[in-house]
C-alpha positions in Angstrom: 48.2 -23.9 -4.8 47.0 -20.4 -4.0 47.0 -17.1 -5.9 47.2 -18.5 -9.4 47.1 -15.7 -12.0 46.8 -16.4 -15.7 48.7 -13.7 -17.6 51.1 -12.7 -20.4 54.6 -11.8 -19.5 57.0 -9.1 -20.9 60.2 -9.8 -22.8 62.3 -8.7 -19.8 61.0 -11.9 -18.1 62.5 -14.1 -20.9 64.7 -16.0 -18.5 61.6 -17.2 -16.6 60.0 -18.3 -19.9 63.1 -20.0 -21.1 63.6 -21.9 -17.7 59.9 -23.1 -17.7 60.2 -24.2 -21.4 63.5 -26.1 -20.8 62.0 -27.7 -17.7 59.0 -28.9 -19.7 61.2 -30.4 -22.4 63.5 -32.1 -19.9 60.8 -33.6 -17.7 58.2 -34.5 -20.5 60.2 -34.9 -23.7 57.6 -37.4 -25.1 55.0 -34.6 -25.1 56.7 -32.2 -27.4 57.8 -31.9 -31.0 61.2 -30.3 -30.1 63.9 -31.3 -27.8 65.6 -29.9 -24.8 68.9 -29.9 -26.7 67.4 -27.9 -29.6 65.9 -25.3 -27.3 68.8 -24.9 -24.7 71.1 -23.3 -27.2 68.7 -20.7 -28.5 69.9 -17.1 -27.8 68.3 -14.5 -25.5 66.9 -12.7 -28.6 64.8 -15.8 -29.6 63.2 -15.9 -26.2 62.5 -12.2 -26.1 61.1 -12.1 -29.6 58.7 -14.9 -28.8 57.4 -13.0 -25.9 57.2 -9.7 -27.9 55.3 -11.5 -30.7 53.0 -13.1 -28.3 52.0 -9.8 -26.6 50.7 -8.6 -30.0 48.4 -11.5 -30.3 48.3 -11.5 -34.1 49.8 -14.8 -35.1 51.4 -16.0 -31.8 50.2 -16.4 -28.3 51.8 -17.3 -25.0 49.8 -17.5 -21.8 51.4 -18.3 -18.4 50.2 -19.3 -14.9 51.9 -17.5 -12.0 52.0 -18.3 -8.4 53.7 -15.8 -6.1 55.6 -14.3 -9.2 56.9 -17.7 -10.2 55.7 -19.4 -13.5 54.0 -22.6 -12.9 52.5 -23.2 -16.2 52.3 -22.2 -19.8 50.5 -22.7 -23.1 51.1 -21.2 -26.5 49.8 -21.1 -30.0 50.7 -19.8 -33.5 48.8 -19.2 -36.8 49.8 -21.8 -39.4 50.6 -21.2 -43.0 46.9 -21.9 -43.6 45.5 -18.5 -42.9 42.6 -19.7 -40.7 44.2 -22.2 -38.4 45.8 -21.7 -34.9 47.9 -24.6 -33.6 48.3 -25.0 -29.8 51.7 -25.8 -28.5 53.8 -25.9 -25.4 51.1 -26.9 -22.8 52.8 -27.5 -19.4 52.2 -27.2 -15.8 55.0 -27.9 -13.1 54.4 -31.3 -11.4 54.0 -29.7 -8.0 51.1 -27.6 -9.3 49.2 -30.2 -11.2 45.7 -31.1 -10.1 44.5 -27.6 -9.4 42.8 -26.9 -12.8 45.7 -24.7 -14.0 45.8 -26.4 -17.5 42.1 -25.9 -18.0 42.5 -22.2 -16.9 45.4 -21.7 -19.3 43.6 -23.3 -22.2 40.3 -21.4 -21.6 42.3 -18.1 -21.6 44.3 -19.0 -24.7 41.2 -20.0 -26.5 39.5 -16.8 -25.7 42.5 -14.8 -27.0 42.7 -16.8 -30.2 39.0 -16.4 -30.7 39.3 -12.6 -30.7 40.9 -13.0 -34.2 37.8 -13.4 -36.5 40.0 -14.8 -39.3 40.8 -18.0 -37.4 38.3 -20.7 -38.1 39.9 -23.7 -36.6 42.1 -24.6 -33.6 44.2 -27.7 -33.6 46.5 -29.4 -31.0 48.7 -32.5 -31.4 48.9 -34.8 -28.4 50.7 -38.1 -27.6 47.8 -40.2 -26.5 50.0 -41.6 -23.7 49.6 -38.2 -22.1 46.2 -39.1 -20.7 45.7 -35.8 -18.7 46.4 -33.7 -21.8 44.2 -35.9 -24.0 41.3 -35.7 -21.5 41.8 -31.9 -21.1 41.4 -31.4 -24.9 38.4 -33.7 -25.1 36.7 -31.9 -22.2 37.3 -28.5 -24.0 35.5 -29.8 -27.1 38.4 -31.0 -29.3 37.8 -34.0 -31.5 40.4 -36.4 -32.9 40.7 -35.6 -36.5 43.9 -37.5 -37.5 46.2 -40.2 -36.2 49.9 -40.4 -37.2 53.3 -41.3 -36.0 56.0 -38.8 -35.1 59.4 -38.6 -33.5 59.0 -36.5 -30.4 61.4 -34.7 -28.1 62.7 -37.9 -26.4 63.9 -39.1 -29.9 61.4 -41.9 -30.1 58.6 -42.5 -32.5 55.1 -42.1 -31.0 51.5 -42.3 -31.9 50.1 -38.7 -32.2 46.5 -37.5 -32.4 45.7 -34.3 -34.0 42.6 -32.8 -32.4 40.6 -30.0 -33.7 37.9 -27.5 -32.9 36.0 -25.4 -35.2 35.2 -21.8 -34.1 31.7 -20.7 -34.7 
């Protein structure tokens, strides 16, 4: 896939974001903590506000991969209640664009954005270990498994989940 750009998007592009998020939840429900049904009914303002908050890069982040003005991937993060932890969410690349290093580019960009906030000391991500590509991506970026638990994911089934963490120096 040619001409991949890693970028933020503006709130007026909310339908592109919504469509990509819903596609991720529909195609890979076992990879997410929320479901297609939960997200499909969220109003326009929800999507716009998420993008607006992400542009400010204070406690929320969203980064997208674009190819010819079409979104082909995304990753997000938010600062947790603990004041020094960022939690990565919503990692997704459309199947037809996989195998081109887009996830790695998205993650590296996101990690750099998060690290600009000196108050964040740790970054965590939860992963279904059956998502082998995601698990390998996080390991290759330096994340370590810190916890193992079970959780009902977006497909409505209980799965093993690894929480992986990275300390920021």
